[in-house]
Wavefront OBJ file of the C-alpha trace (Angstrom):
o trace
v -9.356 7.016 29.609
v -7.830 9.463 32.098
v -9.164 13.000 31.808
v -6.636 15.228 30.075
v -5.531 18.499 31.626
v -3.283 19.684 28.800
v -2.588 19.126 25.108
v 0.056 20.656 22.901
v 1.451 20.828 19.389
v 5.185 21.449 19.042
v 6.416 23.439 16.059
v 9.446 21.136 15.895
v 10.488 17.845 17.477
v 13.225 19.171 19.766
v 10.864 21.681 21.327
v 8.210 19.013 21.666
v 10.497 16.811 23.756
v 11.389 19.861 25.862
v 7.724 20.032 26.935
v 7.558 16.251 27.380
v 10.503 16.538 29.777
v 8.875 19.334 31.798
v 5.659 17.360 32.173
v 6.990 13.884 32.884
v 9.757 15.024 35.235
v 7.078 16.748 37.327
v 4.990 13.589 37.563
v 2.490 14.382 34.787
v 1.813 11.178 32.851
v 2.539 12.195 29.271
v 3.068 10.963 25.738
v 4.278 12.705 22.593
v 2.811 11.396 19.341
v 4.560 11.848 16.014
v 1.241 12.511 14.241
v -2.447 12.643 15.084
v -2.911 9.380 16.999
v -5.336 6.659 16.081
v -7.831 5.405 18.638
v -5.713 2.310 19.262
v -2.633 4.453 19.843
v -4.580 6.590 22.280
v -5.714 3.484 24.170
v -2.099 2.362 24.504
v -1.489 5.505 26.579
v -4.919 5.726 28.194
v -3.524 6.748 31.585
v -1.878 9.935 30.319
v -2.892 13.347 31.641
v -1.145 15.236 28.845
v -0.831 14.524 25.132
v 1.402 16.218 22.604
v 1.855 16.027 18.851
v 5.322 16.770 17.514
v 5.227 18.862 14.364
v 7.310 20.748 11.864
v 5.491 24.055 11.375
v 8.578 26.027 12.432
v 10.073 25.298 9.006
v 6.837 25.578 7.015
v 4.958 28.302 5.163
v 1.667 29.906 6.248
v 0.004 28.045 3.367
v 1.226 24.713 4.782
v -0.064 25.748 8.202
v -3.468 26.671 6.773
v -3.786 23.176 5.304
v -2.399 21.127 8.194
v -2.919 22.911 11.498
v -6.738 23.266 11.533
v -7.184 19.491 11.581
v -4.479 18.960 14.201
v -5.727 21.755 16.450
v -9.284 20.536 15.993
v -8.309 17.010 17.045
v -6.479 18.257 20.143
v -9.295 20.641 21.083
v -11.744 17.759 20.811
v -9.883 15.829 23.515
v -11.380 18.145 26.127
v -8.321 19.553 27.926
v -8.638 23.096 29.261
v -5.308 24.175 27.728
v -4.185 23.708 24.111
v -0.611 24.939 23.755
v 1.059 25.859 20.455
v 4.640 25.267 21.541
v 7.173 27.601 19.916
v 10.919 27.742 20.196
v 12.036 29.794 23.205
v 13.899 32.123 20.830
v 10.605 32.756 18.986
v 12.425 32.834 15.639
v 9.878 33.020 12.845
v 8.834 35.232 9.972
v 5.814 36.049 7.848
v 7.088 33.565 5.253
v 8.479 30.686 7.375
v 7.233 29.382 10.706
v 4.722 32.214 11.114
v 3.646 32.202 14.741
v 1.109 34.868 13.828
v -0.632 32.529 11.405
v -0.635 29.757 14.019
v -2.337 32.141 16.475
v -5.064 32.886 13.932
v -5.712 29.182 13.276
v -5.680 28.367 16.994
v -8.207 31.117 17.680
v -10.616 29.395 15.322
v -10.101 25.994 16.961
v -10.466 27.286 20.534
v -12.488 30.529 20.420
v -11.621 31.744 23.903
v -11.559 35.348 25.105
v -7.791 35.724 24.711
v -4.652 33.930 23.517
v -1.996 34.044 26.257
v 1.587 34.137 24.932
v 4.277 32.988 27.387
v 7.789 32.897 25.918
v 10.014 33.383 28.979
v 11.867 30.203 29.974
v 14.381 31.024 32.718
v 15.481 27.374 32.872
v 16.780 27.812 29.312
v 18.155 31.325 29.787
v 15.225 33.067 28.051
v 13.754 36.194 29.635
v 11.005 38.625 28.585
v 11.003 42.152 30.002
v 8.604 44.861 28.813
v 7.820 42.733 25.803
v 11.441 42.270 24.725
v 13.043 38.839 24.522
v 16.540 38.230 25.884
v 18.497 34.997 25.463
v 21.673 33.623 26.976
v 24.709 32.697 24.903
v 27.433 31.230 27.074
v 27.839 33.378 30.175
v 26.182 36.435 28.636
v 22.565 37.428 28.034
v 21.687 39.380 24.895
v 18.627 41.158 23.601
v 17.526 38.835 20.834
v 18.269 41.201 17.945
v 21.844 41.389 19.245
v 22.216 37.694 20.024
v 25.315 36.334 18.248
v 23.423 33.380 16.751
v 19.788 34.395 16.473
v 20.432 37.711 14.724
v 22.022 35.732 11.871
v 19.875 32.578 11.897
v 20.149 31.051 8.383
v 16.365 30.818 7.871
v 14.627 33.201 10.293
v 17.106 35.818 11.566
v 15.702 37.836 14.466
v 16.058 41.569 13.846
v 13.357 42.588 16.340
v 13.404 41.749 20.057
v 10.049 43.412 20.843
v 7.787 40.391 20.413
v 4.649 42.410 19.777
v 6.362 44.283 16.947
v 7.766 40.998 15.682
v 4.280 39.431 15.616
v 2.764 42.517 13.996
v 4.621 41.547 10.814
v 2.866 38.148 10.877
v -0.706 38.856 11.999
v -3.218 41.644 12.392
v -4.348 40.300 15.772
v -4.271 42.959 18.462
v -1.775 42.019 21.172
v -1.697 43.421 24.702
v 0.799 42.813 27.488
v 1.091 41.916 31.166
v 4.447 43.382 32.144
v 6.844 42.921 35.042
v 5.397 45.664 37.317
v 1.956 44.026 37.213
v 3.468 40.655 38.126
v 5.498 42.194 40.948
v 2.593 44.200 42.364
v 0.031 41.414 42.010
v -2.160 43.373 39.582
v -1.660 40.914 36.711
v -5.260 39.695 36.909
v -6.555 43.258 36.662
v -4.268 44.004 33.710
v -5.369 40.850 31.921
v -9.004 41.810 32.484
v -8.315 45.269 31.089
v -6.687 43.737 28.001
v -9.741 41.578 27.373
v -12.111 44.509 27.956
v -10.174 46.720 25.548
v -10.435 44.204 22.729
v -6.976 42.648 22.782
v -7.049 39.263 21.087
v -3.765 37.982 22.515
v -1.692 38.944 25.549
v 2.077 38.649 25.937
v 3.312 37.903 29.462
v 6.667 39.127 30.749
v 8.796 36.806 32.871
v 12.325 36.755 34.236
v 12.029 34.285 37.135
v 10.325 31.084 38.236
v 8.045 33.100 40.495
v 6.915 35.217 37.533
v 6.024 32.049 35.647
v 4.256 30.516 38.641
v 2.074 33.608 39.045
v 1.252 33.598 35.332
v 0.402 29.894 35.412
v -2.019 30.259 38.313
v -3.737 33.172 36.576
v -4.131 31.297 33.296
v -5.389 28.124 34.975
v -8.078 30.157 36.764
v -9.011 31.733 33.439
v -9.215 28.299 31.786
v -11.773 27.124 34.356
v -14.301 29.488 32.778
v -13.428 28.704 29.154
v -10.719 26.569 27.519
v -7.674 28.490 26.306
v -5.519 28.284 23.241
v -2.053 29.453 24.299
v 1.267 29.985 22.557
v 4.843 30.108 23.716
v 7.831 28.144 24.923
v 8.081 25.378 27.498
v 8.030 28.252 29.991
v 4.230 28.070 29.717
v 4.363 24.402 30.717
v 6.530 25.161 33.741
v 4.158 27.998 34.651
v 1.166 25.664 34.697
v 2.870 23.041 36.849
v 2.595 25.302 39.899
v -1.146 25.717 39.341
v -1.682 21.979 38.876
v 0.188 21.223 42.101
v -1.942 23.741 43.956
v -5.063 22.082 42.544
v -3.716 18.619 43.524
v -3.924 17.447 39.906
v -0.312 16.280 39.940
v 2.078 15.139 42.699
v 3.155 17.806 45.182
v 6.780 16.721 44.708
v 8.512 15.721 41.496
v 9.336 12.000 41.394
v 12.948 10.850 41.592
v 14.192 10.693 37.982
v 15.234 7.267 36.735
v 18.895 6.370 36.382
v 20.145 6.338 32.801
v 22.511 3.509 31.981
v 25.596 4.239 29.863
v 26.018 2.816 26.358
v 29.219 1.706 24.661
v 28.743 3.809 21.526
v 26.606 6.802 20.602
v 25.538 7.799 17.112
v 25.152 11.558 16.626
v 23.603 13.141 13.541
v 23.724 16.923 13.252
v 22.289 19.351 10.735
v 22.698 22.326 13.066
v 24.582 25.488 12.105
v 24.723 26.710 15.715
v 28.122 27.548 17.232
v 26.938 25.740 20.385
v 26.588 22.489 18.465
v 29.844 23.212 16.605
v 31.714 23.324 19.925
v 30.035 20.100 21.039
v 31.121 18.361 17.818
v 34.692 19.637 18.077
v 34.996 18.501 21.690
v 33.579 15.076 20.837
v 36.092 14.686 18.001
v 38.939 15.582 20.346
v 37.639 12.965 22.800
v 37.868 10.220 20.189
v 34.528 10.289 18.362
v 34.811 9.435 14.696
v 33.618 12.333 12.563
v 31.963 12.092 9.151
v 31.612 15.515 7.539
v 29.133 15.592 4.669
v 28.730 18.152 1.898
v 24.991 18.954 1.758
v 25.231 20.183 -1.850
v 25.634 16.565 -2.943
v 22.060 15.910 -1.807
v 20.712 18.094 -4.610
v 21.271 15.284 -7.115
v 19.369 12.021 -6.595
v 22.111 9.783 -7.945
v 24.764 11.416 -5.802
v 22.424 11.275 -2.795
v 22.134 7.505 -3.141
v 25.899 7.098 -3.346
v 26.445 9.427 -0.377
v 23.928 7.495 1.735
v 25.652 4.199 1.006
v 29.124 5.630 1.649
v 28.254 7.363 4.943
v 26.250 4.383 6.222
v 29.141 2.038 5.506
v 31.666 4.307 7.266
v 29.387 4.872 10.286
v 28.625 1.164 10.735
v 32.320 0.289 10.494
v 33.223 2.940 13.076
v 30.487 1.881 15.498
v 31.432 -1.793 15.125
v 34.963 -0.872 16.256
v 33.491 0.645 19.418
v 33.877 4.307 18.427
v 31.047 6.753 18.934
v 30.367 8.536 15.653
v 29.213 11.999 14.565
v 27.719 12.656 11.131
v 27.539 16.429 10.583
v 26.777 18.889 7.803
v 28.221 22.034 9.408
v 30.519 23.383 12.083
v 28.737 26.583 13.005
v 28.650 29.136 10.211
v 31.659 27.502 8.539
v 29.573 24.950 6.685
v 31.128 22.021 4.882
v 29.136 22.982 1.816
v 26.314 25.319 0.845
v 23.412 24.969 3.326
v 20.499 22.802 2.266
v 16.899 23.205 3.356
v 16.177 21.653 6.743
v 13.500 19.327 5.405
v 15.669 17.867 2.616
v 18.652 17.400 4.938
v 16.445 16.020 7.717
v 14.734 13.503 5.459
v 18.122 12.311 4.220
v 19.454 11.935 7.757
v 16.334 10.021 8.776
v 16.749 7.600 5.879
v 20.450 7.271 6.700
v 19.646 6.498 10.339
v 17.190 3.749 9.364
v 19.853 2.215 7.129
v 22.527 2.315 9.846
v 20.252 0.805 12.485
v 19.201 -1.986 10.127
v 22.828 -3.094 9.790
v 23.891 -2.195 13.331
v 20.854 -2.925 15.540
v 22.936 -3.055 18.740
v 23.254 0.734 18.679
v 20.176 1.748 20.654
v 20.903 5.375 21.563
v 20.926 8.188 18.998
v 21.352 11.937 19.349
v 19.857 14.215 16.685
v 20.999 17.843 16.735
v 19.166 20.748 15.098
v 15.472 21.565 15.383
v 14.494 21.375 11.710
v 16.789 18.422 11.040
v 15.404 16.440 13.982
v 11.787 17.071 12.990
v 12.196 15.796 9.457
v 14.551 12.971 10.403
v 12.281 11.457 13.053
v 9.387 11.563 10.617
v 11.288 9.042 8.475
v 11.687 6.458 11.240
v 8.172 5.058 11.333
v 7.756 5.464 15.084
v 4.403 6.517 16.510
v 5.232 8.067 19.892
v 7.880 9.107 22.375
v 7.865 8.935 26.162
v 10.293 10.431 28.661
v 13.082 8.136 29.845
v 15.192 10.495 31.951
v 16.830 13.890 32.359
v 20.163 14.848 30.835
v 20.275 18.632 30.485
v 17.405 21.145 30.334
v 15.603 21.031 27.006
v 17.133 17.760 25.780
v 15.806 14.696 27.656
v 16.351 11.065 26.868
v 13.230 9.663 25.189
v 12.056 6.153 24.352
v 10.533 5.447 20.949
v 7.344 3.432 20.538
v 6.761 1.754 17.178
v 4.129 -0.962 17.179
v 4.653 -1.517 13.435
v 8.462 -1.383 13.602
v 9.659 -3.821 16.300
v 13.261 -3.125 15.277
v 12.826 0.503 16.365
v 10.532 -0.059 19.349
v 12.457 0.956 22.450
v 15.097 2.979 20.580
v 16.507 5.735 22.802
v 16.512 9.201 21.237
v 17.782 12.589 22.319
v 16.521 15.476 20.158
v 18.622 18.574 20.765
v 18.036 22.082 19.479
v 21.106 23.753 18.028
v 21.496 26.125 20.978
v 20.932 23.516 23.689
v 23.470 21.742 25.880
v 26.849 22.278 27.487
v 30.097 21.756 25.613
v 30.521 18.121 26.688
v 26.896 17.190 26.060
v 27.534 14.297 23.653
v 29.513 12.303 26.218
v 26.888 13.081 28.838
v 24.312 11.476 26.567
v 26.510 8.409 26.048
v 27.313 7.993 29.741
v 23.778 8.831 30.878
v 24.978 11.369 33.462
l 1 2 3 4 5 6 7 8 9 10 11 12 13 14 15 16 17 18 19 20 21 22 23 24 25 26 27 28 29 30 31 32 33 34 35 36 37 38 39 40 41 42 43 44 45 46 47 48 49 50 51 52 53 54 55 56 57 58 59 60 61 62 63 64 65 66 67 68 69 70 71 72 73 74 75 76 77 78 79 80 81 82 83 84 85 86 87 88 89 90 91 92 93 94 95 96 97 98 99 100 101 102 103 104 105 106 107 108 109 110 111 112 113 114 115 116 117 118 119 120 121 122 123 124 125 126 127 128 129 130 131 132 133 134 135 136 137 138 139 140 141 142 143 144 145 146 147 148 149 150 151 152 153 154 155 156 157 158 159 160 161 162 163 164 165 166 167 168 169 170 171 172 173 174 175 176 177 178 179 180 181 182 183 184 185 186 187 188 189 190 191 192 193 194 195 196 197 198 199 200 201 202 203 204 205 206 207 208 209 210 211 212 213 214 215 216 217 218 219 220 221 222 223 224 225 226 227 228 229 230 231 232 233 234 235 236 237 238 239 240 241 242 243 244 245 246 247 248 249 250 251 252 253 254 255 256 257 258 259 260 261 262 263 264 265 266 267 268 269 270 271 272 273 274 275 276 277 278 279 280 281 282 283 284 285 286 287 288 289 290 291 292 293 294 295 296 297 298 299 300 301 302 303 304 305 306 307 308 309 310 311 312 313 314 315 316 317 318 319 320 321 322 323 324 325 326 327 328 329 330 331 332 333 334 335 336 337 338 339 340 341 342 343 344 345 346 347 348 349 350 351 352 353 354 355 356 357 358 359 360 361 362 363 364 365 366 367 368 369 370 371 372 373 374 375 376 377 378 379 380 381 382 383 384 385 386 387 388 389 390 391 392 393 394 395 396 397 398 399 400 401 402 403 404 405 406 407 408 409 410 411 412 413 414 415 416 417 418 419 420 421 422 423 424 425 426 427 428 429 430 431 432 433 434 435 436 437 438
């Protein structure tokens, strides 16, 4: 098998495909597994330089992480890559009770006992910037400090009331966290500052970043550090983009990104959304105005098993009928904060949407492109499909690539095209871009 240079675990499926896009679009042969792969699954992708496992820890408790992540991290560490990346959302939303990044850092430190855990959250390609330890995120044409961000400050599960990421992590872990800030990156003293952090006993180091050049400098520094001892790292896909520059310099990957493949249009697109984001709400509203058929569901019905069964049958029948008439269709549980009903947990809603999708595709197998919106919803929905892996099939918009499903035990789903979109990702007309392929 090809020697791996990088492995990662994504805390949700949408973020996992974001990394897959960054790697594959740069010419890094990559595969994203839905769970720890078997030996035969590994052999099927023996030429890959990077391997990921898509997870769901963003919506899970520290107790769940303590049971599940040691085995996953141990498997990835055993593959021999110099970097093991715990991929977080670029908005870093988490808490001590749900999606604890602090707990993930502690578990990763046991799996890869390196001198330091680098934390790289900045992702300029997604409008995420870190300055003096504080995270800023774009919303439309404006950039907000995260605790003032119109969506993230009122996230339904993990609202972000603290933009200083070291203070935010201090509520989740006792690990001592240092920082490499913008002046050190600008003056070229980042290596010295990192060395000082290690010497002073810091166990993790947060890196600032507001530009591609900041990320490139950070990536080269971390790759040099990894040559002496493998690193467990945490952060957004910004870390992946940072490392690409170092890999090009080391001639491990092509000097130029390959020409992305053309994406053919499809007649109809099925969209399933459990997102409460106003970004996704606008995308749904625009799609409905453009002729998509909308099916609004009341998530409170899913609390009763009998009603859930009836709702599944009713929505599947309506969606199949709409698609058979040549109308793209959106099934959605919310339009921003104005939910159709009382919000349901992401895992329950996601599992239901996954089961619904399987039922629709069984009756309407000609529909081969599906868009899932919402990080938690996508993670739990995809887990219901019975696929084993995803590979990159083309670029659409940053953070939401077109992927191809691989399912050796489900030939009906093998080759299915999926787009997994975080709630905050995509321009207003994104749904039609997915359908048209451009």
